[in-house]
C-alpha positions in Angstrom: 34.6 26.4 -29.8 30.7 26.1 -28.8 30.2 23.3 -31.3 28.8 21.3 -28.8 26.8 23.7 -26.9 25.0 24.2 -30.4 23.9 21.1 -30.9 22.4 20.4 -28.0 20.9 23.2 -27.5 19.3 22.6 -31.2 18.5 19.2 -29.6 16.4 20.8 -27.0 14.5 23.4 -29.1 14.2 20.4 -31.3 12.3 18.6 -28.3 10.4 21.3 -27.3 9.1 21.7 -30.7 7.9 18.5 -30.6 6.4 18.5 -27.0 4.6 21.3 -28.1 3.2 20.2 -31.3 1.7 17.2 -29.2 0.4 19.3 -27.0 -1.2 21.3 -29.0 -2.5 18.0 -30.8 -3.9 17.1 -27.5 -5.9 20.0 -26.9 -7.9 19.8 -30.2 
């Protein structure tokens, strides 16, 4: 079962989203 992979993928997505938000915040 790919439960671990799904969790890892979600964590990666979350981290990317947070980095993107910070990036946009700094660009202003």
